[in-house]
MARLOLO-328742 format. One record per residue (C-alpha): residue number from 1; residue in three letters; chain; x, y, z negated. Coordinates in steps of 0.25 Angstrom, whole numbers, plus 5000, padded with zeros to 4 digits. Last residue first. Layout:
ATOM pos code unit   c1   c2   c3
ATOM NUM  ala    A    X    Y    Z
...
This chain:
ATOM pos code unit   c1   c2   c3
ATOM 356  ile    A 4963 5003 4750
ATOM 355  gly    A 4967 5018 4751
ATOM 354  ala    A 4981 5015 4754
ATOM 353  asp    A 4986 5023 4743
ATOM 352  arg    A 4977 5015 4733
ATOM 351  ile    A 4982 5002 4739
ATOM 350  asn    A 4996 5006 4738
ATOM 349  gln    A 4994 5010 4723
ATOM 348  asn    A 4989 4996 4721
ATOM 347  his    A 5001 4990 4727
ATOM 346  glu    A 5010 4999 4719
ATOM 345  asp    A 5003 4994 4706
ATOM 344  leu    A 5004 4979 4711
ATOM 343  thr    A 5019 4980 4713
ATOM 342  ala    A 5029 4980 4724
ATOM 341  ala    A 5020 4987 4734
ATOM 340  tyr    A 5019 4988 4749
ATOM 339  leu    A 5010 4997 4758
ATOM 338  phe    A 5008 4993 4773
ATOM 337  asn    A 5002 5004 4782
ATOM 336  gly    A 4991 4999 4791
ATOM 335  glu    A 4983 5012 4791
ATOM 334  thr    A 4973 5007 4781
ATOM 333  asp    A 4984 5003 4771
ATOM 332  ser    A 4991 4990 4771
ATOM 331  ile    A 4994 4983 4758
ATOM 330  phe    A 5006 4977 4751
ATOM 329  tyr    A 5010 4970 4739
ATOM 328  tyr    A 5022 4962 4733
ATOM 327  tyr    A 5034 4971 4738
ATOM 326  gly    A 5048 4970 4733
ATOM 325  ser    A 5053 4970 4748
ATOM 324  gln    A 5062 4963 4757
ATOM 323  ala    A 5055 4961 4771
ATOM 322  pro    A 5050 4947 4774
ATOM 321  asn    A 5058 4938 4784
ATOM 320  leu    A 5050 4925 4786
ATOM 319  ala    A 5036 4930 4784
ATOM 318  ala    A 5040 4943 4792
ATOM 317  glu    A 5045 4935 4804
ATOM 316  ile    A 5032 4926 4804
ATOM 315  ala    A 5024 4939 4803
ATOM 314  asp    A 5032 4945 4815
ATOM 313  ala    A 5031 4932 4823
ATOM 312  gly    A 5016 4932 4822
ATOM 311  pro    A 5007 4926 4811
ATOM 310  ser    A 4995 4917 4815
ATOM 309  cys    A 4985 4919 4804
ATOM 308  ile    A 4982 4914 4790
ATOM 307  pro    A 4993 4905 4788
ATOM 306  gly    A 4993 4893 4778
ATOM 305  val    A 4990 4890 4763
ATOM 304  pro    A 4991 4905 4759
ATOM 303  leu    A 5005 4909 4754
ATOM 302  gly    A 5008 4910 4739
ATOM 301  thr    A 4997 4908 4728
ATOM 300  arg    A 4983 4907 4733
ATOM 299  ile    A 4972 4916 4727
ATOM 298  tyr    A 4975 4930 4732
ATOM 297  thr    A 4982 4923 4744
ATOM 296  asn    A 4969 4917 4749
ATOM 295  tyr    A 4973 4906 4758
ATOM 294  leu    A 4972 4892 4752
ATOM 293  glu    A 4965 4895 4739
ATOM 292  asp    A 4956 4904 4746
ATOM 291  tyr    A 4953 4894 4756
ATOM 290  phe    A 4946 4885 4746
ATOM 289  ser    A 4939 4896 4739
ATOM 288  glu    A 4933 4901 4753
ATOM 287  ser    A 4928 4887 4757
ATOM 286  asp    A 4913 4890 4753
ATOM 285  ser    A 4914 4902 4763
ATOM 284  gly    A 4914 4893 4775
ATOM 283  ala    A 4926 4887 4783
ATOM 282  tyr    A 4924 4894 4796
ATOM 281  pro    A 4920 4909 4791
ATOM 280  leu    A 4929 4906 4779
ATOM 279  ile    A 4942 4903 4786
ATOM 278  glu    A 4947 4914 4795
ATOM 277  asp    A 4940 4927 4790
ATOM 276  arg    A 4939 4925 4775
ATOM 275  ile    A 4950 4915 4773
ATOM 274  tyr    A 4960 4923 4782
ATOM 273  phe    A 4955 4936 4775
ATOM 272  ile    A 4959 4931 4762
ATOM 271  thr    A 4973 4928 4767
ATOM 270  val    A 4974 4942 4773
ATOM 269  asp    A 4972 4948 4759
ATOM 268  ser    A 4986 4943 4755
ATOM 267  gln    A 4988 4941 4740
ATOM 266  leu    A 5001 4934 4741
ATOM 265  arg    A 4999 4926 4728
ATOM 264  pro    A 5009 4922 4717
ATOM 263  tyr    A 5015 4936 4715
ATOM 262  glu    A 5021 4936 4701
ATOM 261  ala    A 5025 4921 4700
ATOM 260  pro    A 5025 4919 4715
ATOM 259  asn    A 5037 4929 4718
ATOM 258  asn    A 5043 4924 4731
ATOM 257  leu    A 5029 4923 4737
ATOM 256  arg    A 5025 4937 4733
ATOM 255  asn    A 5038 4943 4738
ATOM 254  his    A 5036 4935 4751
ATOM 253  phe    A 5022 4941 4753
ATOM 252  val    A 5027 4955 4751
ATOM 251  ser    A 5039 4953 4759
ATOM 250  ser    A 5030 4948 4771
ATOM 249  val    A 5023 4961 4771
ATOM 248  met    A 5036 4968 4772
ATOM 247  pro    A 5040 4959 4783
ATOM 246  met    A 5027 4961 4790
ATOM 245  glu    A 5027 4977 4790
ATOM 244  ser    A 5035 4978 4803
ATOM 243  pro    A 5026 4968 4810
ATOM 242  val    A 5013 4975 4807
ATOM 241  ser    A 5001 4966 4808
ATOM 240  cys    A 5002 4964 4793
ATOM 239  glu    A 4993 4956 4783
ATOM 238  ala    A 4989 4945 4793
ATOM 237  gln    A 5003 4943 4799
ATOM 236  ile    A 5009 4943 4785
ATOM 235  val    A 4999 4932 4781
ATOM 234  ser    A 5002 4924 4793
ATOM 233  ala    A 5017 4926 4791
ATOM 232  leu    A 5015 4920 4777
ATOM 231  thr    A 5008 4908 4783
ATOM 230  val    A 5018 4906 4794
ATOM 229  val    A 5030 4906 4784
ATOM 228  glu    A 5023 4897 4775
ATOM 227  asp    A 5020 4887 4786
ATOM 226  ile    A 5035 4888 4791
ATOM 225  thr    A 5039 4884 4777
ATOM 224  met    A 5046 4894 4768
ATOM 223  gly    A 5058 4893 4760
ATOM 222  leu    A 5063 4907 4765
ATOM 221  glu    A 5075 4901 4772
ATOM 220  ala    A 5066 4890 4777
ATOM 219  ala    A 5057 4900 4784
ATOM 218  arg    A 5069 4907 4790
ATOM 217  asp    A 5074 4893 4796
ATOM 216  arg    A 5060 4891 4802
ATOM 215  ile    A 5059 4904 4808
ATOM 214  glu    A 5073 4903 4814
ATOM 213  glu    A 5069 4889 4819
ATOM 212  asp    A 5057 4894 4827
ATOM 211  val    A 5043 4897 4823
ATOM 210  val    A 5040 4904 4836
ATOM 209  gln    A 5042 4892 4845
ATOM 208  glu    A 5034 4883 4836
ATOM 207  phe    A 5023 4893 4836
ATOM 206  arg    A 5023 4893 4851
ATOM 205  asp    A 5022 4878 4852
ATOM 204  leu    A 5010 4879 4842
ATOM 203  phe    A 5002 4889 4850
ATOM 202  arg    A 5004 4882 4864
ATOM 201  ala    A 5001 4868 4857
ATOM 200  ala    A 4988 4874 4852
ATOM 199  val    A 4984 4878 4866
ATOM 198  ser    A 4989 4864 4871
ATOM 197  glu    A 4980 4857 4861
ATOM 196  val    A 4968 4866 4863
ATOM 195  glu    A 4967 4862 4877
ATOM 194  glu    A 4966 4874 4886
ATOM 193  asn    A 4953 4880 4891
ATOM 192  leu    A 4960 4892 4898
ATOM 191  tyr    A 4975 4889 4898
ATOM 190  phe    A 4984 4896 4888
ATOM 189  gln    A 4994 4907 4887
ATOM 188  tyr    A 4999 4912 4874
ATOM 187  thr    A 5002 4926 4868
ATOM 186  asp    A 5007 4925 4853
ATOM 185  pro    A 5002 4922 4839
ATOM 184  phe    A 5008 4909 4834
ATOM 183  ile    A 4997 4899 4831
ATOM 182  tyr    A 5003 4893 4818
ATOM 181  gly    A 4996 4903 4809
ATOM 180  glu    A 4984 4894 4807
ATOM 179  leu    A 4988 4880 4811
ATOM 178  ala    A 4983 4873 4799
ATOM 177  his    A 4970 4880 4799
ATOM 176  cys    A 4962 4882 4786
ATOM 175  arg    A 4974 4878 4777
ATOM 174  asp    A 4970 4866 4768
ATOM 173  asp    A 4984 4860 4768
ATOM 172  glu    A 4993 4851 4776
ATOM 171  pro    A 5006 4860 4777
ATOM 170  ile    A 5010 4865 4791
ATOM 169  gln    A 5024 4859 4794
ATOM 168  ala    A 5018 4850 4806
ATOM 167  val    A 5013 4863 4812
ATOM 166  met    A 5027 4869 4813
ATOM 165  pro    A 5033 4856 4818
ATOM 164  tyr    A 5022 4855 4829
ATOM 163  ser    A 5020 4840 4831
ATOM 162  ser    A 5011 4841 4819
ATOM 161  leu    A 5000 4846 4828
ATOM 160  asp    A 4989 4836 4824
ATOM 159  ala    A 4976 4842 4828
ATOM 158  thr    A 4965 4846 4818
ATOM 157  asp    A 4966 4860 4815
ATOM 156  leu    A 4973 4865 4827
ATOM 155  tyr    A 4964 4857 4836
ATOM 154  asp    A 4951 4862 4829
ATOM 153  leu    A 4956 4877 4830
ATOM 152  phe    A 4958 4876 4845
ATOM 151  asp    A 4945 4869 4847
ATOM 150  glu    A 4938 4880 4839
ATOM 149  gly    A 4944 4890 4848
ATOM 148  ala    A 4940 4884 4861
ATOM 147  cys    A 4951 4884 4871
ATOM 146  val    A 4959 4894 4880
ATOM 145  gly    A 4947 4903 4884
ATOM 144  asn    A 4953 4916 4879
ATOM 143  glu    A 4942 4917 4869
ATOM 142  glu    A 4944 4903 4864
ATOM 141  leu    A 4959 4905 4862
ATOM 140  ala    A 4957 4918 4855
ATOM 139  ala    A 4947 4912 4845
ATOM 138  ala    A 4957 4901 4842
ATOM 137  ile    A 4967 4912 4839
ATOM 136  glu    A 4958 4919 4830
ATOM 135  arg    A 4954 4906 4823
ATOM 134  leu    A 4969 4903 4821
ATOM 133  thr    A 4971 4917 4815
ATOM 132  tyr    A 4977 4928 4823
ATOM 131  gly    A 4988 4936 4815
ATOM 130  glu    A 4997 4939 4827
ATOM 129  pro    A 4990 4940 4840
ATOM 128  phe    A 4986 4929 4849
ATOM 127  thr    A 4988 4932 4864
ATOM 126  val    A 4981 4924 4874
ATOM 125  gln    A 4985 4922 4889
ATOM 124  val    A 4975 4914 4897
ATOM 123  val    A 4979 4904 4908
ATOM 122  asp    A 4968 4898 4918
ATOM 121  asp    A 4975 4903 4930
ATOM 120  arg    A 4986 4892 4930
ATOM 119  leu    A 4999 4897 4935
ATOM 118  thr    A 5007 4897 4922
ATOM 117  gly    A 5021 4901 4927
ATOM 116  glu    A 5027 4898 4940
ATOM 115  asn    A 5042 4897 4934
ATOM 114  leu    A 5037 4888 4922
ATOM 113  leu    A 5030 4879 4932
ATOM 112  arg    A 5042 4878 4941
ATOM 111  ala    A 5052 4876 4930
ATOM 110  leu    A 5044 4865 4924
ATOM 109  glu    A 5043 4858 4938
ATOM 108  ala    A 5058 4859 4940
ATOM 107  tyr    A 5062 4855 4926
ATOM 106  gly    A 5054 4842 4928
ATOM 105  met    A 5040 4841 4922
ATOM 104  asp    A 5039 4828 4914
ATOM 103  ser    A 5039 4836 4901
ATOM 102  arg    A 5026 4842 4905
ATOM 101  leu    A 5021 4857 4905
ATOM 100  thr    A 5008 4865 4903
ATOM  99  tyr    A 5012 4879 4904
ATOM  98  ser    A 5009 4892 4897
ATOM  97  gly    A 5016 4905 4901
ATOM  96  ser    A 5029 4911 4902
ATOM  95  arg    A 5036 4911 4916
ATOM  94  phe    A 5049 4904 4920
ATOM  93  asn    A 5059 4909 4930
ATOM  92  ala    A 5066 4897 4936
ATOM  91  gly    A 5079 4900 4943
ATOM  90  thr    A 5083 4886 4946
ATOM  89  leu    A 5096 4887 4938
ATOM  88  arg    A 5089 4894 4927
ATOM  87  ala    A 5078 4884 4926
ATOM  86  tyr    A 5088 4872 4926
ATOM  85  tyr    A 5096 4880 4915
ATOM  84  tyr    A 5084 4881 4906
ATOM  83  phe    A 5080 4866 4909
ATOM  82  val    A 5094 4861 4905
ATOM  81  thr    A 5093 4870 4892
ATOM  80  pro    A 5079 4865 4889
ATOM  79  his    A 5082 4850 4890
ATOM  78  ser    A 5070 4842 4885
ATOM  77  ile    A 5059 4848 4893
ATOM  76  ile    A 5044 4848 4891
ATOM  75  asp    A 5045 4845 4877
ATOM  74  ala    A 5038 4857 4872
ATOM  73  asp    A 5051 4862 4865
ATOM  72  ala    A 5059 4859 4877
ATOM  71  leu    A 5050 4868 4886
ATOM  70  ile    A 5050 4879 4876
ATOM  69  ala    A 5066 4878 4875
ATOM  68  ala    A 5066 4879 4891
ATOM  67  ile    A 5057 4891 4890
ATOM  66  gln    A 5066 4898 4879
ATOM  65  arg    A 5079 4895 4888
ATOM  64  gly    A 5072 4902 4900
ATOM  63  ser    A 5068 4913 4891
ATOM  62  ser    A 5054 4916 4886
ATOM  61  gly    A 5048 4930 4889
ATOM  60  ser    A 5033 4925 4889
ATOM  59  pro    A 5031 4912 4881
ATOM  58  ile    A 5032 4899 4888
ATOM  57  glu    A 5020 4890 4882
ATOM  56  val    A 5020 4876 4885
ATOM  55  ala    A 5008 4866 4885
ATOM  54  thr    A 5013 4852 4886
ATOM  53  glu    A 5008 4841 4896
ATOM  52  glu    A 5012 4827 4894
ATOM  51  gly    A 5019 4821 4906
ATOM  50  ser    A 5031 4816 4897
ATOM  49  gln    A 5045 4815 4902
ATOM  48  phe    A 5051 4803 4909
ATOM  47  ala    A 5056 4813 4920
ATOM  46  gly    A 5054 4827 4919
ATOM  45  ala    A 5065 4829 4929
ATOM  44  tyr    A 5074 4839 4921
ATOM  43  asp    A 5071 4831 4908
ATOM  42  ala    A 5074 4818 4915
ATOM  41  trp    A 5087 4824 4920
ATOM  40  val    A 5091 4829 4906
ATOM  39  his    A 5089 4815 4901
ATOM  38  ala    A 5097 4809 4913
ATOM  37  gly    A 5108 4819 4912
ATOM  36  tyr    A 5112 4817 4897
ATOM  35  gly    A 5124 4808 4900
ATOM  34  ala    A 5129 4815 4912
ATOM  33  gly    A 5128 4829 4908
ATOM  32  ala    A 5115 4837 4906
ATOM  31  leu    A 5119 4850 4910
ATOM  30  leu    A 5125 4845 4923
ATOM  29  leu    A 5112 4837 4926
ATOM  28  val    A 5104 4849 4924
ATOM  27  ala    A 5113 4858 4932
ATOM  26  leu    A 5112 4848 4943
ATOM  25  val    A 5097 4850 4942
ATOM  24  ala    A 5098 4865 4942
ATOM  23  ala    A 5107 4865 4954
ATOM  22  leu    A 5097 4857 4961
ATOM  21  ile    A 5086 4867 4957
ATOM  20  arg    A 5094 4879 4961
ATOM  19  gly    A 5096 4872 4975
ATOM  18  lys    A 5082 4869 4976
ATOM  17  lys    A 5079 4884 4973
ATOM  16  lys    A 5089 4888 4984
ATOM  15  pro    A 5080 4882 4995
ATOM  14  ala    A 5087 4872 5003
ATOM  13  pro    A 5092 4878 5016
ATOM  12  arg    A 5083 4876 5028
ATOM  11  arg    A 5088 4866 5038
ATOM  10  arg    A 5090 4871 5052
ATOM   9  arg    A 5083 4864 5063
ATOM   8  pro    A 5090 4859 5075
ATOM   7  ser    A 5086 4865 5088
ATOM   6  glu    A 5078 4855 5096
ATOM   5  his    A 5085 4850 5109
ATOM   4  ser    A 5086 4836 5105
ATOM   3  pro    A 5071 4836 5101
ATOM   2  asn    A 5067 4838 5116
ATOM   1  met    A 5055 4846 5116
């Protein structure tokens, strides 16, 4: 066939997606401005960034702005606002899940991965209820094939995790597990046989997200440290699983803490149960008196040395915002109803009425 007689081929129009990406790139530069453009462009392209992998958890229901903030908090990107508008202009629809990302990934690669979702077939979803202890959390991880429970506990007990601000503020004392209470109860996705380092990072990143500036500011108003808030919240959580009752239970403990001359001890049974069930089977009965001094609130004045379980959002809220009451005692009857009292005589009458 004579080439001169071929019908000229028509060029296909460029896909619309490429046009959107080009528009997004131009928008990146416009948002940055001339003097700032080089830094933003490096962030967009992933140039000169670290190739170290970071585990990132995108919670279900996260908005585009929240996802951009999560990526920035994990040091995957430096300019969350620019990334957010890039994603909008390219029409990216991000999915929740667990991701392993690097800061040397450009915006296009990040958007693609987050748009595709977690594609690995060795992903397991695990829910940790409010009130779980660290040992129960470790057992659930092992039961679901994530990692060995003892390896997880050993890592939390021995690793230097002071890069997390909330961990860095935990006092150095003789509490049984330094990170008890700091594994936020939620639903997480993990890989099967995942490294304990990334499992712990998933949990601690989530805790840092939950304990936000509003919580920190409210704790400061009360004159409490975050560790004290988490400790009190853990006692509330262990005493009461009914969110609507938690503020009133919290008021009893706050009233005692604010009146140490008359009520020096919290007298919470759950602190004894923690020693009995979570410490002595592993530390030995000969250590009972040692841990009584640390956790038993019938012996120790004020709060226990540290949290006794992982409190949920409702318990943390109750610890920060107790109801206003004049109560110093409470019990729950066999049907789960809570009975409150201002005096010991009233409390004893409640005990008799409840048939306890």
